[in-house]
N, C-alpha and C positions, 0 to 999 in steps of 0.2 A: 504494500500500500504506500508507494512512494509519493504518489501525486494526490493532492486534495481536490483536484478539479473533477466535478461529477461527470463532465463530458469526456474526460480522459479514461474513464473506467468502462469497460464493456462487461457484459453479463458473465462471460466465461471467467474473467478475472475475479469477479465478485464471488461466484460460486466456488471457485477453487480456494478462495481465502476463508470460507466459512469454517470455523474451528470452535466447537463447543468447549474445548479445553483451554482456550486462550484466556488471559486475564480479563476481568469484567470490563475495564475501559476499552480494551481492544474489541470486545464483542459489541459494546455499545457503539463504538465508532463504525464497525461494520454495518450495523443496523441503520445508522444515520446515512452512510454511503448508499445503502440499498434504497432508502427513501429518496435520496437525491437522484439516483438513477431512474426511479419511477417518474420523477417530475420533469427531468431535463432531457430534451431530445439530443440524439447524436447523429452523426452523418449516415450511419448504416441503417437502412430502412428494414433490414431483415430482423431487427430486434423490436419492431413495432414502434419506432421513434417517429415516423412521418406518415403513417397510414391515414388517408383522408377519411374521416368519420365524424359523426356527431358526438361520439363519446369523448370524454376528457382523455388527454394523453396518459395520465397515470393509470387509468383503467385499462387502456390498450396495452400498456407495457406490463401491467400486472397480469393480464390475460396471457401475454407472451411468456412471462416468467413461469406461470403455472403450467403452461404447455411444455416448456423445457423441463421442468422438474418432474412432470408426469412421464416424460419420455426417458428421463435419466434418473433412476432411483438412487444411483451412487451419489448424486448431488442433493436429492430431496431429503435423504435421511440426515446428513450433517446440518442442513439448513434448519430442519425441524428441531434437531437436538439443540442447536445454538439458540433458537428462539425460545425454546422451553427453559434452557439454562438461564437466559436473561430474565424471564418471568419469575423463575424460582428465587433468584438471588436479589432481585430488585424489590424495594419496598413500595408496593403499589397502592397502599391505603391513601397516601397523599394525592394520588392522581384523581381519586374519586371524591375525596373530602376537602381538598385544598385548592385544586386548579380552578381558577376563575374567581376566587374569593380572597378578600384582604386578610392578612394575618392578624390585624387588629381592627376593631370597629371604629376607625377614624379616617376621615376623608384625606387629611393632609399626610398622614403616614402612608396611605395608599398612593398618593401623588409621588412621594419620595421613592416608594418601592417601584412604581412604574418608570420613573426616571432611571433607576438603577437597571431595570430590565432592558431599557432602550440603549443605555450607554455601555454597560459592562458586558463582555462576552461570556457565553456559557461554556460549560465543560462536560465532556462525556465521562469524566472520572467521578462518578456519583452512583450511589445505590438507591437514590430517590427517583422513581419512575416519573414523578411530576416534573422534576428538573430536566430529565432526558426528553420528555414529551415536547418541550419547547423547541428543542433542536430537531426533533423528528418531523414536526409539522410547523415550520416557521413562516409559511406563506399564507396569505388570505384565501387563496384558491383551494387550500387543502380541505377545508370543511365542505366545500362544494362537491369535490369528487368522492370524498368519503361517504357523503350522504347518498351517492348514486351507486354504491355497491349493490349489485343485484343478488338474488337468492342463489343463483348458480355459482357466482364467484365466492360467495360466503361458504357454500357447501364444499367447494374445492379447497378453500383455505382451511376449513375444519378437518378435511381429510388429510391435508398435508401435515398439520400439527399432530394428528393422531398417530403418525408414523414414529414419533419420538418415544423412546423408552420412558416410562413413567408419566405418560401424557394424561393419565387418570388423576393427576394432582388437581385438587379442587380449585377451579378458577373463581369460585364464588366467595372464598374466604376473605380476600382483600376487599371485595365489594361489600360483604356483610360488615366488615370492620369500618369501612367508609360510611356505610349507612348509619351505624351506631354513632360515629363521630358527628355526622351531619345533624342527626336528631338531637344530640346533646347540645350542639351549637344553637339550633333553633329554639330548643327549650330554654337555654340560658338567656338568649336574647329576648324571648317573649316574656320571661319572668323578671327581666331587669326593670328597674324603676323608670328609666328614660322612655321605654316603649309602653310598659304596662299602664302607666298613668295617663297615656295619651290614646289608648285603645278604647273602643266603645265597650262600656261595662256589660252591656247585654250580650255581646259576643263572647265574653269570658265566663259566663255563668257555668258552663259545663267544664271549665278548666281544661281546655284542649291541650295547652302546653304542658301541664302537669302530667297528663295521661300518655304523652307521646312515648316516653322511654319504656314504660312497662308494657305498652302495647307492642312496641317493636321487639322487645325481648321475647314476648310470647309468640310473635310471628316467626322469629328465627328458630325458636325451640320447636315449634310445630313443623317447620321445614326440615330440621335435623331429624325429627322423629318420624317423618314421612306421613304425618296426619294431615291428609289433604282437606278434610272437612274443617278442622280447626284452623288450618292455614288460610282457607278461603274466608272464614269468619273474621280472623284477626286482620287479614288484608283489607277487607271492607271497612272495618272499624278504623284502621290506621289511615286509610284514604279519607274517611269522613273527618277525622281529627285534623289532617293536613288541610282540608278545605276550610275548616273552622279557623285554623291558625292563619291561613291566607286571608280570610275575610277580616280577621282582627287586625292583621298588619295593614290591610288596605284602609282601615279606618283611621290610621295615624295621620296620613296627609290631610284628611278632612279636619282633624283637630288642629293641625299646624296652620292651616289656612285661616282658622278662626282666632287662634291664640298665639301666632308668631311662628316663624319658620326657623328650623335649625338644619343646616346642610348635613351635619354629622348624623342627626336622627334620620333624615331622609336617606342617607347612605346606608345606615344600619337596616332600615326597612327594606331597601333594595337588596341588601345582602341576604336578609332572611327569606325574602320571596324567591331569590335565586337558589338558595339552599333547598327550599321546599320543592322547587322544580327538579333539582338534582335527585332528591330523595325519591320522587315519583319515577324518574328515569331508571334509577337503580332497582326499584321494586319491579318495574317492567322487565328488567333483565333477569332478576333473581327468580321470578315466578313463571316466566314464559316457558312453555314446553319445548319450543325451539327458539332459543334466545339469540341466534345469530343476527337476525334483523334488528333487534333491540340493541344489541351490542354495537352494531354499525352506527345506529342513530346516536348512541351515547358517545362513541368515538368522534363522530362529526361535530357534535355539540361541544365536546372538550376542545377540539381544534378551533372552533369558532370563538369560544370564550378566551382561549389562550391569546388569540390575536386581539380581541377586544380589550383584554387586560393590559396590553401594551399601549393602548391609545389614550393619550392625555385629553384629546378633544372630546372623546366619548364620555370620559369621566366628568368633565366640567359641564358639558352640555346637558347631561342627564340630571346631575345633582344640584345644579344652580338654577335650573329652569323654574322650580317652585319658588325659590327665593326671589328671582327676578320678577316673577308674577306678583309676589306679595309686595315687593318694593314699588312696582308700578301701580298697584292698586292703592297703596297708601299715598303715592304721589297724585293719583287721580282724585282721591278724596280731597287733598289739599288744593289741587288745581281748580276744582269747581269754584272755590272762593275767588279765584282770579279772573273768572269769566263774567262779563257783564252782559245782561240781556235787556235791561230797561234803561230809561233815561235817568232815573234816580240812581241806579247802580253805576251808570257811566259817570255821572257827576261825582259820586262817592269815590270812584277810581281816580278821577282827576285830582280831587283834593288829597286823597291818600298818597298819590304819586308826587304831588307838590310837597307834601310833608317829607317824603323820602328824599326828594331833591334838595330841600333845605338842609337836611342833616348831612347830605353828601357835600354841601358847600363847606361845612365845618370840617369834614373829613379831608377835603382838598387842602385846606390850610395846615392841618395837622401833618399831612404827608410832606408838605414843603418844610415844615419845622423839623421833622425827623431827618430829612435829607440834609438840612443845614447843620445838624449836630455831627455829621461825618462819622457815623458809627462804622465799624468793620462790616464787611459785606453781609455776613450772616446775621449780625444783630440789627443791621439796617433793614434787612428783609423781615426779621422777626417782628420788630416794632411796627413796621409798615403793615404787616399782616394783622398784628394786634389792633392797630388803628382801624383797619377795614372791618375786622371781626366785631369790634365794639360798636362800630357804626351800624353794621347790618343787624346786630342784636337789638340795638336801640330802635331801629326802624321797626323791627318785629314787635317789640314791647309797646311801641306807640301805635301799633296797628296801621303803620304806613306801608308804602310799597316802593321797592326798587324794581324797575321794569324788567331788567335782564334776568331776574330770578323767576319770572313768570313762565317762560316757554317750557322748561324742564318739568314743570308741574302740570301745565295745561295740556301738553302733548299726550300723556297717558289718558287724560279725561277725554280728549278727542278720539283716541284710539278705541276707547270703550264704545263709542257711538258706531264704529264700524262693525262691531259684533252684532248689532241689530239692524244693519243696512239691508233693507229688502223693499222692493217696489218703489214707486215714485214718491210716496209719502216719506219713506225712510231716507231716500236720496235727498229730498227737499229739507228734511230735518238736519241731515248732515251738513248741507251747504249753509243752513242757518247757523249751525254751530261754528263752522269755519268763519263766517262773517262776525259772529259774536267774539270769537277768539282774536281775530286780527284787529277788530275795533278796540277790544280791551287792551291788547298789546300797544296799539298806537296811543291810547289814552295814557298808559303807564309811561311810555317814553316821553310824550309831550309834557306830561305833568312834571316828570323829573327835570327835564331840560329847562322848562319855563321857570322853574324855581331856582335851579343851581346857577344859571347864567346871571340873572339880575342880583342875586344875593352875593355872589363872589365879586362882581363888579362893584356893588355897593360897599362891601368891606374894604376893597382896595382903595376906592375913592375916599372913604371915611378915614382910613389910615393915613393916606397922603395929606388930607386936610388937617388931621389932628397931630400927627407925628412928623409930618414933612416928608415922609417916604412911604410907599406902599409896603404891605407885609411881604409880598413877593416882589423882589427887585428885578431889575433889567437882566442881570446875568441868568437868573432862573428862567425868566421869560424867553430869552434867546434859546436856552436849552430846550424848553417846551416846544417852541416852533420848529426846532431842528428835529426833535425826536418823534413828534406826533404828525408829521407831514404825510400826506398821501403818497409822496414820491419815495418814501422809505418802505420798510417792511411792516408798516402799520396794519395792513389788512391780514397778513399772516398771523401777527400777534393777536388780532381781534378774533380770528378763527380759533386760535389756541385758547383764548379766554372763553369762547363758547364751549370748548371741551371741559374746561374747569367748572363752568356753570352746570353742565350736565353731571359732572362727577359729584358736585356737592349735593345734587338731588339724590344720587344713588346713596351717598353717605347718610343723607337724611332718612331715606326709606329704611336703610339697614339699621340705623340707630333706633328708629321707632319700633321696628320688628324685634330688635334685641330687647328693648324695654318691655314690650308686651310678652315676649317669649318667657322671660324670667320674672314676670309679674311684679315688676318693681313698683307699680302703682299700689298694688295690694300690700307690698312690703312697707312702703312709706305710710300708708293709712293705718296699718295694724301692727307695726313693729312695737313691741312693749316699751322699749326705751324712748322711741320717738313719741309714742302716745303719752308716756309719762311726762316728757319734757314739753311737748307742744299742746297736749290736750287733744281729745278725739276730733272735735270739729276742725281745728286748725290743721291737724295731720291729714284729714280728708281733703281739705282745701289744697294743701301742698301736693297731695297725690294727684288730684284732678289737674292742678296747674302743670305739673311735669308731664302728665299724660297728654295734654293738649299742646304743649310747647316743645317737647323733646325733639320733634322732627325739625322745627324751624331753628332751634338752637344749634342742632348738629349741622344743618345746612349752612347757616350763617357763619358759624365759627370756622368750619372746614373751608368754606369759600374764601373767607378773609385771609386765613393763614396760607392757603394755596396761592392767592394773588400776591401775597407778600414774600413768601419763602421760596416758592418754586423758581423765580428768576435768579435769586441768590444761589440756590443749589445748582441750577443749570450753569451759572457762570463759573462755579467751582470746577465743573467738568469741561469748561471751554465752550459751552453752548450759548450763543447770544440770544436767549429767549427772554422776552418781556411780555407784560400783559397790557391789553388795551380794553378797558371797560368804558362804555360809551358815556355814562354819566360822570365818572371820575375824569375821563379825558376832556370832556366838555368843560368841567370845572377848571381844569388846569389851563385850557386855552383861554377861558374867560379871565383867569388870574393874569395870564401873560398880556392880554389886551389891556387890562387895568393898569399893569405896570408900564407899558410902553406908550399909552395914551392914544390920541386920535391918529397919530402918524402911522400906527400899526395897520390902519386901513389901506395904506399905500404899499404895504409890503406883500409881495406875492406869496411868501412863506406862510403868512397868516391865513390867506384864502385857501392854500393847499391843506392847511390843518382843518379849516372849516369844512372843506369838501370831504375830508375823511370822516367827519362825524356821522353822517347818515349811513355810510358804508360800514363803519365800525359797529353801529347799532344793528344793522342788518345781519352782519356776520355773528355778533354775539347772540342774537336772537335765533337766527336761522340754524346755525350749527347745533346749538343747544336743543332746539326743538326737533331737528332732524334725528339726532341721536336718541333722544327720549322717545320719539314716536316709533322709531325702528325697534327699540328695546320693548316697548309696550306691545307692538304687533307680534314680535317673536315670542315673548313670554306667554302670550295668550294663544299662540298658534294660529293667529289670524292671517289671512291672505287678502290683499286688495285684488279681488277677482276681476273687476272691470275698471281699470285705471282710466281708460279713455272716457268712459261714461262719467266718472267723477270729474275729470278735467272739463268736459263739455258743460256739465251742470254748473261748475264754479265760474267758468268764463261767461256763461249765459247770464248768471246773476251779476257778474261784474259789469257786463254791458248794459243790462236792463236797470240795475239798481246799484250803481257804484257808490252812492252815498251810504248804503248799508254797511260797507266795509270801513267807513270812517266815523260815522255818527250813528247814534241809536235811533230807532224808529220814533216818530212823533206819537 
């Protein structure tokens, strides 16, 4: 075996190298080479490598292999002895009990384990059949051709293995041990507090998890004693218990959707359900009168889950989908408050946005003050972020609005409308919602800018009149006009800021989910120490306050710190990344205009900065909305079936009633 290339090995060389007395690693390597020969074509067509047929190549070559062995008993017997020797000396329990499952019930430990499987090479020097199995069937197509093994091939394979001395060795023993291990794992997970407390109590009345182990023991004992009547009875009972366990596990996600999602619990439920399916597959093999077909199905399933176990994308897509749906649902609930539908709501939005703009004027001057203190890069970013965070939190507590925070919240609310989109009435209601959303967003931006511009200018003029110099001087003004110009990377930075706005909404949804999952509102309301210190009514008020404000606090603090810190951290790695928030940028431009006076109107740089304002706002809003909308659609499994129909309806409304996208109905 000098060469490791599968195409360099012909069948004769492989058969001549079959030696049941060789060391176990050598026998394992021979088996790996045999499977490689089955999968990979060679130049010689007389070995079945290039026959045009609808059957997969490995099946064609397996047929050819069996033909050769049946014609040459001198090769068949050593091959059968070698295969039986591998089966006897390998520990096969793990193949049935462990393959496809995480060694620990934690999502992140499984992530690290999958990374190890993808990066580190495997070895044939092992006694664990589960480890060798990964090398035997390393390609995604293996599960497909294994599932297509027909009855004739399976009977011929069984006849080949029967030629080995001692072939009567029970193949059921490792499967029975694997069955016992799987049932123990399901029972342990079902009785654990994390799952038991979240299962439907009505489904646990018959204690299905508690009965699993004893029922399985009775089934195996009946099989060993040859009592077919008792075996059939215990088999029916065990399958019924497994159905009850599956139903109980299926009730956990429903509880999580109501009371907060944990990806580790979702992962544990997935593992339990997969183990139940494996138990049923093992039962099919153990009790079938002719088990070859069931064994082939089990082998194909093991090959499939082996490939799936190496996929990082599958891991995240499956176990974060529920969390993403919960995050977007909580964002949708918040987003409903940002959508105006009547004239009174529209006026309230304008006033709310004006209040937010007024507070952003103060934030603008604090930002210039922090810059004047010339902190080191990290601390400058930290205090800038603290300034933004404090301002955003103050806006929240005052029940005001910063317009750029709206899209990430309103997008999931709009996506929910797509779920009920049917008929002309549903289409018209969706277009109405689009008009409401755009109008609300416009009101937010206009309110912010109409407050921040005059207030910043007024403070600059008042400072110049009282102190003889504006708070923001000419050097800072020149820097603003140089950095915020449309001719620079402002638009790219504005799009990046849109990503941060979207990210803060995810953090908000996650924080609220975490708060609800661990029932912190109940802990605050009923913790003995807090109740003794605050009194029951005040503790309840605190619990309600945190329950209603945790999402906004998380969003505002995270957004502020990201706006301040990320540019400083990016500069550490040599990345020239900055943020461009439309309200804050407008405040800085207004401060620059107040510092330079009326002559600024004659400077092209000023007008390039003014031209950047609407585009900055568009990118802040558009990128944030797009990402949130896509996430909402994905998390709910929604598809926009007729995009052209939606576009036509929106354009028709725009042509017929353009005012509805800007102003509320009379």
